[in-house]
N, C-alpha and C positions, 0 to 999 in steps of 0.2 A: 746789597744782598741782605742787610739786617732786616728783621721783621718790623712791620708797622703795628702800633697799638691801635685797637679799635677806637679808643678815645680820641685818636688823632684824626679820624675820618669824620668830617662834618656832614658830608652828603655822599650817599651811595649812588653812583651813576647807573648801575645795573644790579639786578638782584635775581637769583635763582636758587632753587633747592640745592642743586649740585652744580659746581663749576669745575669744568675739566680743562686743563691746559694741554693742548696738543691734539691734533686731529689725524694722527696716524692710526695704526691698527689697534693699539692699546686704548687710545682715546675714543675711537669709534665704537669699540666693543663695550667700553664702560658706559658710553652714552646710550647705546641701545638697551643695555640691561637696566640702567638706572631709570630710563624712561618707561620701560616695561613694568618696572616696579612701582610706577606711579609718580615719579619725581619730575619736577620741572628742571630741565637740563640746559645749560649754556656751555658751549665749547668755545674757548679762546685759542685761535691758531695764529702763530707768528707769521707764517707764509701767506701768500695771496689766495690759497685754496687748500682743500683737504688733501690728504694722501701721505705726506711725510716721506720717509725713506721706504716705507712699505709699498707705496704705489709705484716706486721705481725698481723694486726688487724683482728677482726671478719669480718669487711668490710661493716657495715651499712653505707649507705648514706642517710641522712635525707632529703626527698623530698616529695612534696605533691601538693595540688592545683588541682588535677585531672590528674595525670600522666597516661601514657598508661598502666603501670603496675597496678596502682590502679583500673583503669577501667576494665582491663582484669580480675581482681580478684573480681569484683562486688562491688566496693566501690566508693561512690561519695565524692568529696572533693572540696573545693574552696580555692583560695589564701587568702581570708578574714578569713576563719576558721583556716587555717594554721597560719597566722600571729597572730590571737588572742591567739591561744595556745602558740606559741613561746614567745609572750610578757609576758605571765603569767609564763611559765615554765622555761624560761632562766634566771629568777631571777631579783632582783633589779639592775637597771642600764643597762638593756638590751637596745640596740640601735634601736629605732623604724625605723630609715631610712634604716639601714642594713636589719632588719627583713622584712620590706615591700618589698625592692628590691629582697631579697632572695625568699620570698613567691611568688611574682608576676612573678619571673623568673624561678621558680622551674620546671614547665612543660617543658620549653624549655631546661633547663639544663639536665633533664633526657634524652630528645631526643638527646642532644649533646653527652652525655655519650654513649648512644646506638650507635650513629653514629661513635664513636671512637672504637666501637667493644666490649664494656662492656656488658656481657650477663646477662639477668635476666630471671629466670623461673617464669612464671605467676601462682604461687601457693601461697595461703595465709597460714601462720602458726599461729594458734590461741592459742597456749598453753603458759602459763607463762614460760619465759625462758630468759636467757641473749642473746641467738641467736637461730635461727631455728635449728632443729635437723639435717637436711640434707641440701639440696640445694634450699629449698623454698625461694621465692624471696621477700615476703612482710610480715611484722609483726608490731604490735604495739611496738614501741621502746622508748617511752617516758612517759608512763602513761596517754596517751590521753583519754583512756576509764575508768579512775579511778578518784575518787574525789581528788581535786576540779575541775580538768580540764574538766571532762565530762559535767560540768555545765557552763563552760566558752565558749566552742565551740563544735560544733558537732564532736564527735570522728571519727577519720579516721586513719587507720594504715599508717605510713609514713616511716617506716624503710625499705629501699630498699637494698636488699642484692645481690651482684653479684653472679652468679651461679658458684659453684666450686664443682666438683665431688671429692669424697674421701678427703674432706677438713681436714686440721689439723691446727686449729687456733693457731697462734703463730709460725707456720712454713709456711704452704700454706693454707690460708683460703680465705674468700671472699675478704679480702683486697688485696691479691695477684692478684686475678682476676679482681680487679679494676685497679691496677697499670700496669699489663702486657700490656693490650691493649693501655693504654695511652702512655706508653713508646714506644711501637711499632709504634703507630701513629706518635709520635714525630720523631722517626727515619726516617720514610718514608717521613716526611716533611723536612728532612735535618738537624734536630737539632743535634748538637755535644755535647758530654759529656766528662768530665775529672773527673776521680775518684781518691780518696785518696788525695784530695785537701781541706785544711782547711783555712778559712778566717782569716786574721790577721788584716785587716783594710780596710776602705773605702777610696777612693781617691776623692778629691774635687777640683774644679776649684776655682779661686780667689773669684768668686761671690757665692760660697757655693754649686754649682751644683755638684751632684755626677756623676763622669765620669769614675769610674772603681773601682777595688779592688786590694789589695795586699794579696796574699795567700801564703801558704806553702804546697808543695807537695813532699813527699819522701825526706824531709830535705832541699829542695831547695826553695828559694823564687821565686814566680811567680807573675808577674804583668799583669793585665788583663784590657784592655781598654774597656769601654762600650760606644759606640757612642750615644746611646739613653737613657740608664739608667740601673739600677741594681734592681733586684727583690730579696728580702730576703725571702726565704722559708725554713728556717733553724730549724724550730720546736720550742718547748717550752723550759723552763728552768728547767724542772723536774729533770734532773740529775746534777744540779748545787746546791750543798748543801748550799753554801754561799748565793745564791739568794733565795733559799727556806727559809733559816733561817731569812733572812731580810724581806721576803714578805709573805710566807705561811708556817710558822714554824711547823704546825701540820702535814705537809706532809713529813717532814724530816724523813728519814729512811724507808719510805713506798712508793717509786715510783712505778708506774704501768702503763701499756698500753703506754709506751714510749720506746725510745731507748737511749743508752748512749750518742749519738750525740746530744741529746736534752739538751744542756748545756747553752742555753741562749745567744750564741755568737751573733746572729743577733740582738737581743734586745739590748745588750750592745754596739754593733757597732753603731746602730742608735741613742741610747741615747747619745753617744759621740758627735753627731751632733745636739743635742738638741731635739731629738724626744720625744714626749709625750708617756706615757704608761697608761693603765687602767686595773682595776680588777686584780691587781697583787696578791691579797690575795685569789682569787677564785680558786677552784679546783673541778675537777670531782673526785668522790670517788666511788669505787666499793666495795660491800660487798660480800665476798667470800662464797656465799651460793646459791644454786640453788633456784630460785623463786618458783619452784613447792613445796618446803618445806615451805618457808616463808609464802606463801599465805594460807596454810592450818593450820597455827598456829597463835600465837601472838608473836610479838617482844616486849620485855620489856627492860627497862633500869636498871641501878644499883639500882633503888628504887622500882623495881617490877611493874612499870607502863608502859602501852602502850603509845607511843608517835607519831605514824604514822600509816596510814592505810596500811596493809601489801600487798594489791593488787596493790599498786602504782609502778612506775618505780623503780627497785631495786637500781639504782644509787642514787635516791632521798633518799632511806632508808640509803644508805651508807653515804651520805653527812650529814644527820641528826644524824647518830650514831657518826661520828667523830667530827663534829663541835658543836653539841648541847648536846650530851650525853656522852662526854668524852671518847668515844670509849668503853663504858661499856654496852654491850647489850647481851641479851640471846633470843633464840628462844624456845618457849614452845609449845610442840606438844603432842597429845595423840597417842596411838598406831595406831588407825585407820587412822589418818592423815599421820603419818610417813609411814605406809605401802602402802597407796595409792600413796603418792609422790614417794616412792621407785619404785613402779610398773610402773608409767608413765614417770618418769624422763629419759631424753635423755642426761643429762649433764655428763661431765667427773666426775670420782669418787672424784677428789679433791674438787668438789663443792657439793658433797653429804655427808656432815658432819654428823656423828652419835651423838646422845645425849651423853654428858659426865656424866649425872646423870639421873637415872630413879627411880621414887618413886611412892608409892601407892596413895599419897595425895599431894595436893598443899602445905600443911603445911610442910610435910617432904621435898618436893622439895625445898622450900624456905630456909629451914635450911641447906640443902646440898649445895646450891649455894651461901649462904651467903647474901641472900636478907633480907630486914627488916621484922621482924615478922608481919604477918597480911597483908602485902602489896600485895603480889602475890595472896593471897586468895581473897582479895577484888577486885582485877583486874579481876580475873577469874569469880567471882560471877557476876559482872556487865556485862562482855562479854557474859557469858553463858545465863543469863536471857534474854538478848536482842536477842542473836543469835537464841534462840528457836522461836522467832517471826520474824526471817529473817531481823533483824534491827541492825544497829551499830550507834546509835545516837551520840556517842562520836567522832568517827573518820571516819565514813561513808564508811567503807569497803563494797564492793558490795555484795548484798544478795546471789549471787550464791556461794560465798566462805564462807558464815557464817554457822557454825555448832557448837553446844556446845562441849567443850573439856571435855571428861569424862574418868573415869577409870585411870589406871596408866599413869603418865605424865613423859615426858622426857624433858630435857633442853639441847639445843645445845649451847656450849660456843662460842659466837661470839665476845668476848672481843679482841680487836686489830685486828680483821679479815677484815681490810680495806686496800686499796691502791688506788693510783690515780695519776692524772697528773695536772699540772698547766694550768689554763684557761686564765690567763692574758697575756698581751703583748703590742705591739706597737699600738698606735692609728692610724687608717687609714681611708681614705675616701672611697667612694663607688667603686672607681676604683683602690683601693689598694695603693693610694698615701700615703706615710708616712707623718704624720702631726707633725710639730714642736710643742713645748709646747705652742706657741702663736696661734695655730690653723691653721697656713698656711702650705701648702705642702712644703716638702723639695725637691727642684728640682732634678729630676733624680733618686729619691729613692722610691721604691715600696716594698710592703710586703704582704704576704698572709699566711694562715694556722695558726698553733699554735704559730708562732712567733708574732702574732697579737692578739688584743682583738677582737674576732669575734662576732658571734651572741650570744654565751653563755657568760653570765655575772656571776651571782651567782646561776645558775641552769644548767641543762644539759638534753639531750636526746641522746641516742645512735645513732650515725650517724651525730651529729652536727659538729664534727671536719672534717670528710671526706667530708661532705656536703658543709660547708662554705669554707673549704680549696680549694676544686675544683672549687666552684662557683666564689669566689673572686680571686682565682688564675687565672682563665680565664680572668676576667675583668682586672686584673693587667697586664697580658701578652699583652692583646690588647692595653691597654692604653699606656704602655711604647713603644710598637712597633710603635704606631702612633705619638710618640713624636718626634719633630724635634728641 
């Protein structure tokens, strides 16, 4: 992982103005913008083809401020409202400068994606879900319309989903239809790509300027000179167990929404040059349950107590379950709620978990699930009494989802039903420049995407990764292309 000195390189096998490591959404966006700025661009991708985790994702791009898609679906939004939501939802340590730039540039970024050929169907999907049932283009994807965020900023749906017919998330979903047009645009602009190439180290001049990389492809060493600079778009460290154990140990053994190439190589290579990192302990966490069920019941911890409003962003429930409730949670539903969710759900069967226990009373259910005597009964009593009045003074669940839970009750076992990916990474400036631990840019080195600490700190909204990866990838590509 230590850097190579340029004086050690006798011969450069390849040369380009801009060298980009990684051909996911951040790398593709950087490549397009660098090429449009007039640079000769070479992308090095470790896998056998383009796409990365982005191509396998559901495909949400978090955008707002009044995009054309929002307006077409009848929603008003402003950059100020978007920024206020993100500062609250992205958690402690969220970067106000990045969030401001992202929010103010969001409309233009949506137009840029459309200009690259990314398709969006102007239809709003208003059901609780991890993603739309079909190819609807707009959805609430971060709990913007749930407490406490609905009181912080005027709610607006900002989950923008590329149109994909007959989608199969994890194979070819919205993420694929985000990546395909970007890569095709890059190709038309003359961007070259080499696949099956893994980074071994960065190359620096005597003054510390990054001027290339040493890589390995098909067992052979490859030296690549970058006349203007290198962009690291290599993804997170989610599949590096040693890094997880050191920084985010609760995620060990439960990686999700990432690919095995996300092994932290870009982070480690930059750290070897003194790069700073941030939020290395932060993670996105998915709870493997369709929100149609969560929202119609109550989610309780191992003490039989509610701990979060069930109508919020399901990733926020997952984070709370893993990090605050020791991954010990249950969903309690009555028959009416379960059957209604079953009727309207469009989620795959794997997310429609059935109750592990069904009992006639709360006391019997608590005994079956091993909850403390009296705890679940007290929780249900408080919930039901207020639900009859359309209120939830404890956790502020929206009135439209409040209904007393009566009759036979079932409990879905959600213990351990979480997975996620790391959110932390390299510290970067607004144009993707990698910052040294002293706060100064490392000359010639840029980064974007999940290799960096982006807009998400200790919170998340679906689409934040593809959104800030593409947005700051563009900025990094342009900045390095203009560098002389």
